[in-house]
N, C-alpha and C positions, 0 to 999 in steps of 0.2 A: 165792667163788673168783676172780671177776673184778673184785673191788673195786679202784677206782682205774684200771681199764683205759680208755685213751683211744684212740679210733679217729678219725683226721682224715677229715672229710667235705668234699664239694665245696661251694663258696660258693652261697648261695641265689640263685635267679634274680632279676634286677632287676624291680622293680614296674613294670607296663606302664600303670597308670592315668595317671600324669603324662605318660608318653610319648604315650599315645593322645590326651590332651587337647591337648598341644602340636602333635602332628602333624595332628590333625583341624582345629585352628585355622589352621594353615598352609595346609592343603588348601582350606579354605573361602575364605581370602583369595585364593589362586591361582585358585580357581574363578570368583570374581566378577570377576577382572581379565582373564581370558582372553577374546579376541574370538570366542567360540563361541556357537552357538545354545543354547537352553534344554535341549533333549534331549541334545546333546553334552556340555554342562557337567554335567548331571545324571548321565549315564552315566560321565563321568570321575570325578565325586565318588563314585558307588557303587563304581566299580572301585577307586579308592584306598581306600575303606572296606573292601572285600573283601580287598584286599592286606594292610591293617593287621590285620584279623581273622585272616587266614590266617597271617600272620607270628606273631601271638600264639598261634594254635593250635599251630604248629610249635614255637615256643619252649617252650610249656607241656608238650607231649608229649616233647620232647627232655629237658626238665628231669626229667620223670617217669622217663624211661629212665635218666638219670644217677643219680637217686636209687635206682632199682632196682639199678643196677650197684654203687653204694656199699653198698647193703644186702647184695648178694651177697658183696662183698669183706669186709664186716664178719662175715658168717656164716662165710666161710672162715677168717677170723682167729680167731673164737671156737672153731671146731672144732680148729684147730691148738693154740690155747692150752689147750683142755680136754684134748686128748691128752697134751700135754707135762706138764701139771700132774698128770694122772692117773697117768702112768707114773712121773714123778718121785716122787710120793707113795707109790707101792707098792714101789719098789725100795729096797734097802739103800743107805745113803749112800755106801759105798765102790764100789758098782757102779752107782750111779745114772746117771752120765754115759754109761758104756759101754752099759748097757741102753737108755738113751734114744736113743743113736746107732743101735742096732739097729732100734728102732721107727721112727726117722726114715728109715732106709734102706728099710724096708719101705714106708713112705708114699711115698717117692720112686719106688720100683719099681712101686707100684700105680697111679700116676697119671703119665701122660706130660706133664702140665702142670707137674710139679714141676721146677724148674730146679736147685735145690740144697736139701739138708736135712742139717745137721750140727750138732754141739755145739762150743762153744768153752769150754774150761776156764779158770777164773779162779782165781788164787791168792789167798792172804790179803791180799796187798798190792794186789790189784785188777788185776793184770796178766794178760793172756791168755797161756796157755802154748802154744797152737798158733795158727798164722796162718790167715787166711781165704784162700780161693781168689782168684786174680788177678781173675777176672771179677766177684767180689763186691766186691773192693776198688775196682774202677773205677767202680762205681755209687754215686754220692753218697747216693741214697735209702737204700740198704742200710746205709751207714755211719751215717746219721742215725738209722735205726731201732735199730741196735745201740747207739749212744751213749745214746739215750733209755731203752732197756731197762737198760743198764748203770748209768747215773747215777740214773735214777728208780726203778729196781727194779720197774717195771711193764711189762707187755707193750706193744709198740709195733709199728705197721705203717705202711709208706710205699709209695706207688706211684711207679714210675719206669721209663721205657724198656720198657714192656710187662711188667713184673714187679711182683708184690706181695711186698714184703720184710717178713717177720714176725720179730721178735726177742722171745723169751720167757725171762725170767730163771729160773734153776734154783737152788733154795736147799736147804741142808741145815742143820738145827738153827738156822735163822734167818739163816744166812750165805750169801752169794752164792757159788756154786761154779762156775757156768757160765752160758752163754747158748745157748739153742737157737735156731738160725737156719734159717728155711725161706723159700724163694723160689718163689712160684707164678706161672705165666704168666697174664696178664690177657687173652690173645688171645681166648678164647671169649666172655668178657663184653664185650670191646671190639667184637668182631664183632656181637654181639647188639645193642649200643648203636648201632653204625653202621647195621645193618639197620633198626632201629626209626626212626632219624633219616631214612634214605633213604625208608622207607615213608611217614613223615609228610610229607616234602617232595613225594613223588609224589602222595599223596592231596590235598595242598593245591593242587598245580598242576592236577590233574584237576578239582578243585572250582572253581578259578578259571576254567579253560577252559570248563567247562560253565555256570558261573553268569554270567559276563560276557555271553555272547551272549543268554542268557535275560533278563538284566537289561536289556540294550540293546533287546531285542525288546519287553519290557513297557513300558520307558520310552518307546520310540518310539510304542507303541500308546497309552499314557496321554497323551503330549504331542501326539498328532496333532490333536486339537481346538484346542489352543493354536496349533499351526502354521497351521491353517486360519484361525484368528482373526487371526494375524499377517499371513498373505497377504491376507486381506480388508481389513485395516487399510492395507496398502501399496497395494492396488488402490484403496481408498477415497481415499487421499492423491493417487493419480494420476487420480482422477475416474471410476474403474470401480466400480460398485456391484453387480456381478452375481455375486460370489463367494459360494457358499452356506456357511452356518455351521451347526454341529450344535445346532439348537434343541430337538431331541427328548430330549436327555439330561435326567435328573432330578437330576443332581448339581450341584456348584458351577459346573462348566464349562458345563452347560446354562443355568444362570441367567446366567452371564457372557455366553453367546452371545445369549440373549434380550435382555439389556441392550444388547449390541452392536447387535443388529438394530434395537432402538428408537432407539438413538443414531444409527445409520446413516440411518434414515428421517428423523429430525429434521435431520440434516446435509444429506440430499438436499433436503428441503423448503427449508432455509435457503439451500442452494447455488442451487437454482432461483430462489428469490426474489432472491438477490444477483445471479445471472446476468441475471435480468430487469431489475433496477435498473441494472446496469452496462452492459448491452448493448441496452437498449430505452428509448425515450423514454416517460416516464410519461403524458404528456398525449395524445399522438397514437397511441401503440402502435407507432410505427415504430422502425426501428433507430436507434441513436444514433451519435455520432461515433466511439466506440471500435469498435463493430461494423463501421462503415463502413471504418475504418482496417484492421482485421484482414482484412476481405473483400478490400479493394483489394490489400493486401500478398500475400495468398494467390494472387490472380489474376496479379499481376506475377511472383511467384516461380515459378509454373508456366509462365511464358513467354507468358502470354496477353496480349491487347490490352485496354486499359481506357480509357474516356473518363469524365471526372469533370465533372459539371455542378453549379454552385454557385448556388442560387437564393435571392434575398433579397426578402422582401415589403416593399413601399414604404409602406403606409399602416396596417399592423397596430398600430403604436405609438399612433396616434391613437385607434384603437378602444379600446385598453387605458386610455388616459387619459380618454376621454369616457364610455365605457360600463362600465368596470371590468375587472379582470383575468379574472373569471369569463367574461364575454362574450368577452373576447379569447381565452381558452383554447378556448371553443366555436368561435370563428372559425378558430383554428389547426386544430382537429379537422376542421372542414368543408373547409378548404383541403387538409389531408392526404388526406381521403377522395377529393376531386376529383382531386388529383394522382395518387393510386394508380389511380383508374379510368382516367385518361388514359394512364398508364404501362402498365397491363395491356392496354389497347386497342392502343397503339402496338407493344408487344412481340408481341402476337398477330398483328398485321398483318405485322410483319417476319418472324416465323417461318413464316407462311403463304407469303410470297413467297420465303423462303430456307429451305426445309425441312431442308436438310442442316446448317445452322449451329447451333452450340451457343451460344445467346445468353441472357443473363439480365440483369436490372436490379435493383440494390439501391437502395431509397429510404430515406433517413435524415433525421431532423430533427437538425440540428447545434446547435440552441439558439435560443431566442427566435423570431424570424421568419425563420430561415434553414433551408433544406433542401438536401440533397445527393443526387445520383443517380450511381451507378456503372454504366456500361454495359460488360459484360464480353464483348465480341465485337469482331471486326475490322470496323468500319464506317467509312465516310469522313465527312468534315466535312459534306457535304451532308445525309447521313442524320441525323447528330447535330443539325444546325441545324434540320431539320424537326421533330425531336422537341422541341427547346427551344421552337420557335415554337408547337407544340401546347400545351405547358405554359403559356406566357404567354397564349395565347388562352383557355385554360380558366379562367384567373384573372380574365379580363375580365368574366365574368358575375357579377352581384351575388349575395351570400350572404344568405339569410334566417336570422338568428340571434336567437332570443328576441324575436321581433317587430320586430327592426330589420333594415333592408336595409343590408348592409355591403358596400362595394366596396373591393377591394384590387387592386393591380397588383404585378408582379414583374419583376425584372431577373435575368439569368442570365449567369454567366461559365463558360466551357468550357475545359478543359485535356485534352489527349490524350497518352497514353503511346505511344512513348517521347519524342516530340518535346518535350513540356513537363515531363518528369520521369519518373524510374523508381522513385519511392517515393511513398507517400501524402502525406507532408508537402510535398514539392516540387509534386506535382500540385495539392494543395489551395491552396497559395500562388499557383500560376500561375492557378488558377481564380478566386481571390479578387481578384487583380490585374485579370483580365479583367472580373470583376463591377464593380469600381470604375470601370473604363474605360467599361462599359456605362452606369453611372449618370451619369458625367460627360458623356456624349453624348446623354442623353435616356433617361428611364425606360421600362419596359415593352418592353425589347429584350434581345437577347443579343449577346455578343461572345466571340470566340475569344481565347485567350491570345496576347498579342504576344510575339514571341520575339527582341526586340532591346532595346537600352538606351534606346530612345525610348518604352518602355511607360509606361502610366499610373502604375504603381507607382514607377518611377524618377522620373518627373516629380513625383509627389506627395511623394516623399522629399526631392527638391531644394527644392520649394516650402516644405515644413515647415522645413527647415534655414534657408533664406533668410528665412522669415517671422520666425523667432526673432531673427535679426540685424536685421531691419527694425524690430521693436519696440524693440530696444536702441538702434539708431541713429536713432530718431525719423523713419523713412521713411514713416510712416502719416500721411495728410492727411485732414482733415474737409471734405467738400463739403456744400453746403446746397441742398436743392430747395425752391422756394417753395411755400407753402400760401396759397391765396387764398380770399376770401369770394366765393361764387358770385353773390351779389346784385349786387355792384358791381365785382368783380375786384380789390379791394384786397388787397395782400400783408399777411397777418396774422402770418406766421411762416415757419418753414422746418423741414424734417426733416434732421437731421444724418446724413450717410452717409459711411462710411469708404472711402478709396481708398489704394492702395499705390503710392508713387512708387518704382518699381524702378530701380536705377542703370543697368541695361542694357536692360531690356525696356519701360521707360517706365511709364505709368500703367496699373495693373491694377485691374479692377473687383472688387467683393466676391464675385461668384459664383465667381471662380477661386480664392479662398483662405479664405472664411469657414467652409466645411464642414471644410476641413483644420485650420483653427485650432480649431474646436470639438472635433474628434477628438483633437488633440494637446494640448488643455488650455490653449491660448493665448487663447481667445476672451474670457475674463474680463478678462485684461490689456488686450486691445484695447478692450473695452467701457469699462473705467475710463479709458483714454486718451481715447476719444471724449467721454465725459462731462466730463472736465477741460478738454479743448480747447474744447468747446462753451460751458462756463461762462466760460472765459477770453475767448472771442470775444464772448459776450454782454456781458461787462464792458466790453470795448473799445467796442462799439456803444452801450452805455448812456452812456459818457463823451461820445459824440458826439451824444447825444440820440436815438438810434435804439432802438426798443423792440420788435423782432420776437420772437415766442415761438419757442423752439427745442425741437423734439421729438427726444428721444434714445432709441434702441432699447437695451434691455438683454436679455442672454441669460437662458435659464432658470436656469442654474447661478448666474449673478450675482444674479438676483432672489431666489433661495432662500438666499442667505447671511444668517446671523442679523444681521449688522451692516449690511445693505444700506441701510436707511432712514437710519441715522445717518451712514453714509459719504456718501450723496448730499447730505444736509443740510450736512455739514461742507464738502464741495466747493463747494456754492453759497455758503456763508458766507465761505469763503476768497476766492472770486471777487468778493465784494462786490456781488452782484446780488440783486434780490428773488426769492423762491422761485417766484413766479408766472411768471417769465421762462423757466422750464424745464418741459417736459412729458415725463414718463417713459412710454415705450411698452413694454407687455408683450404677448406673443402671447395669443390666446384660449385656446390649449391650456394654457399655463402658468397662466393665470387660473383655468381650470375644473378643473385637476388636483386642487386642494384649496381650494375657494373660501373656506372659513372661515379657513384659515391665511393665504391670500393677502390677504384683507381685513384681517386683524389686522396683518400685517406692513407693509402699505401705508398703514394709517391714520395713522401719524405724518407721512408725507409730505403727505397730504391736509390734515391739521390745520395744517401749517406753510404751506400755500398752494401747494405744488407740484401742477401739473396732472397727471392720470393718464389714459392712453389705452389702449384694448385694440386691438392691431394685428391685421390679417388676420381681422377679424370675419366670420363666416359660413362659415369653413372647418372649424370645430370643431363641438362638440356642446354649445353653451351651454345651461345650465339657467336659464330666465328668473327663477325665484325666487332663485337664487344671484346672477344678474347684478344684480338690483335692490339686493342688499345689498353689492355691490362699491363701494368708494369711488372710482369713476372719473367722469371728466367727458366723455370723448370716445370714440366707437366709430369705428374706421377700417375702412371696407368694403373687403374684399380685391379686388385688381385683377382677379382671375379673373372676378368677377361684373360688375365695371364694364365691362371690355372687351367683354362679350357682351350688355350690357343693352339695346342698341338692336336687334340682329338676332336675339337668342335670347329666345323668350318665357319660358322657364323662368327664365333669369337676370334678366329684367326683373321677374318676379313676386317673386323673392327679394329684389332690391334695393328694390323698392317696399315689401315687407313689412317689411324691416329699417328703412327710413326711417320708416314709419308707427309702428312699435314704439318707436323711439328718441325720436320726437317726443312720444309719450304718456308715456314714462318720463323725459323731460326731459334727454336726453343730446344733446350736440353730435355732429355726424357729419362725417367727412372721407372723401371718396371718393378712393381711390388709383388711379393709372394712367389718368387722364382724358387722352385723346389727340385727341378730336374735338369739334367744336361740338355735334354731335347728342347726344353723351353728356352734355355740359354742360347742354344744354337739358332733357334728360330728368331729370337729377339735380336741377336747380333746380326743375322742376315738381313733383317729388316731395318737396320740402322739405329737400333736403340743405344743410347749413350751409357746409361748406368742401370744397375739392378740391385735389388736387395731381396733377401729371402733365406730360408733355411739351407739352401744350397751353398750359400756363402757364409752363413753364420746366424745363429739365433740371437735374440736380445740378451745381452750379458752385462755384468757389472762393469764399472769404469776401469777397474784394475785389470780385469780379464780382456777388455777391449784394448786397453793400452798395450798389453803384452802381445796380442794378435797383430795390432797395427805396427808395432815396432818390429816384430818378426817379419812381417810382410815387407817392411821397408828394407831390412837387412838382406832379405832374399832378393829383393829387387835390385839392391845395390850390387850384390855379388853377380847377379845375372848381367847387369850393365857392365861391370868390370870385365867379366869374361867376354862379353860381346865386343868390348873395345880392344881387348887383347887379341881376340881372333881377327878382328878387322885390321889391327896394326900389323899382325904377323902376315896376313895375306898381302898387305901392301908391301911389306919388306921383301917378301919373296918375289 
């Protein structure tokens, strides 16, 4: 009966799977890019996911309500179609439409939801014989339903403007005789749909409002250990290692916490080790320069007073060179312990005398043989000077190190804030300048920082700049101090000594610029100049028939150059003099620093005929076994022993021992600094070969030395002739 019947239904809902995937992907990208914490981002992600699921729930339930409504409309349509076809089938053909109208009127009267119910007669040509009501004609859905029923010959229904329009064709003997038209109100079903949709939305909102706080609570609970780990990590980065972490958990967070604790312990150990390395001196255990800088800055930033003492040991380098670095380190440790004891004693006495003062002293090793002291209290120069004097006095006592008696001295420079600076760098520079001033005026003393442009640092800078100009402009001159044979007083040679002919200050001795030249790297250039000038002068004298031996001092760095021997031989060859005319002097410290290497480097000079001498002998720590293997000809006894050999029993024993040893080893000897006849007589009696000093002649220009040397030769020749004549006369008689 319903064959061919078509009922239009709502469009199927859009598939949410693709939408979900796209939306979730967008949310994930947004979540990772937001500058939020893990809990906030996780909560936001869950909230978005809940909203998506809720929207899907509402959409699905609304679609179900829509399908239920469509089913209801279809059922209404089927009922109307069944009634119309049943009535039309039972009625005679001539009364079919009229009886059908009666049935329709009853249907309309029985239901208040019926908007209209009537039949439309259709003639054989297909034209309607009665017209529709105006309200029906205005509704396009009603017209569409009518046209579909009329043209298609099957029942049709359309929804529009709150009305379900049903059109059912009525046939008689296979021909269309009319159209039954019924309009039913969709309001009840629409209200049911709206109620269902509203109910779904309310349920969804209630679900979201309850679920979101619960999710936030649980997420906050679950991520709390992560936040504690994050806080611990931040505190760890700031140097605070006291934040507890949940190690007792048995899950992955507990494992992460335990791993974090292990990592923290490793970092703490490493940090403490690095802190110790960066803030503590490894050898002495004292604070280092960085810790001293931080301490000084903290004192100054708090507005406190600070005094900085800069101490430099004077003889520790010789200990390193002679006895080795290990013994030198032990000496540094011994010095540090003694200085700490003196500092603690001085601080205790001060606090006892001034119980209300908040005073402290930081002692640091600045490197090598340098120490620093920061006194963080308001004390005057007299008190600081007394403290510095106690430090220097403490160093005067010898140290017993590995069976050796080691003596060191120290000089101290003092700077005080705010007069000498208001930051660590300025104070340290001022103290260093004062230290240099103390060294220039005699070691084993202390000096306060000079606060004017006449300070030692300024003078040193000016000397360094002018010295470079002096080298370039050939203002350096070579003077010659005679060396004589003690047996007859004959001049056998001279030591070449450099002098600086300053354009305004006149002649400057080496003690005023050699140390600066060494520190500024000019000493090698000066040494090369002295060697060339000495060879040139020797050539001039050889042309005149004069053959004095010239001794030339070389610096440690100059002697250690790989090409030193070849450069010396080349200079001698260019001057055209025999190699034996030049004697190269190296200090005992340089010779004993690495005896085997020194012997190897100097061997070419000795093989060529150049004489070699060890200068300042007795001041170092020579090893006799190494000394016998050195390719040297002469040992020069240091002036400090010679000057005291008459009045000091210890010095006399040292000189006598050196001379006895050198005679047995076959070395020639030169005594430096001979200034009295008594010294000459003592040296001669002990077997010394040669001597130099003011007793025989001061350092003099080349022309003056040439005149003295020639005069001595003439006097010696006259004495020799007289002696020959006297001898010949005696024989004749």
